[in-house]
N, C-alpha and C positions, 0 to 999 in steps of 0.2 A: 234356868236349865236352858240347854241348847243340844243340839245334837249337830257336831260339826261335819258329818258326812251329808248330811241332808242340808246342812244351813240353815235349819230350821230353829228358833229360839221361841220361848215364852216368858214372860216375867209376872209372877205369882204375887200379889199384894195382901197382905194380913191373913196370909193361908193358916193360921195356926189358933186364930178365933174360931172358937166351937161352931158360929154361926155361920162360915166362911168355909170350913172344911171339906174336903173333896172326898167323898167316901172311897171311890177308887180312880186309881191313874191308870189308864192302859197305856202301855209302852210297849214298844217292839219288841223287848225281852220278855213280855207278859202283863198280867196286871197285878199290881198293890196294892194292899188296902191302905189307907190313910197311916196306921200305927207301922205299917211294913215301910211304906215310903220313908217317913220321918227316919226311921233306924239306917236305913241306905243311905239318905240325904245327908244326914249327918256327919255319916263317917266316910264320905265322900272326900277323894283329895281336893277337890274343886269347891266343898263348902267352904265359905268365905264368914258366915255368921250374918247378924243382924246388924246390916250397914247402913246408911244413908247415902243417896246419889251423891251427896259432896265426899263422901270417903271413898267409894268406888271411883269417882273421878280423881280423887288425890293420889291416890294408888296406884292408878293407869289400869283399874279393871274394865272400863268403860269410857269412850272417847265422844262425851256428850255434844263438844263443841262441833265434833266432825256432822253430827246428826242434827245441828241449829238447836241445843236445848242448854238451857242452865240449870247445873244442880241445886242451886236455892231454888230457884222456881217450881222443881220437880217436888222437893222436900215440902215447900211451902202449900203447895197444891194437894199434896197427899196428908198433910197434915188438916188440911181445911176439909177435905174427904172424910 
């Protein structure tokens, strides 16, 4: 998720698991419950689905090389976690 105006971005992992769900998302537009956030997020033009880092890098969504990262390493590390 990101805000291009402020250049602030976050990555949320496993956000759909019940034990990891954020109860309230506080955004500049106001607060959203988890269910409200999910509904808006999935309808967003920017929603990409459930992708691996390798898939994001392959379709040009993120430039991991510029960040000094490898998609396989990230995917393997997340699988381990």
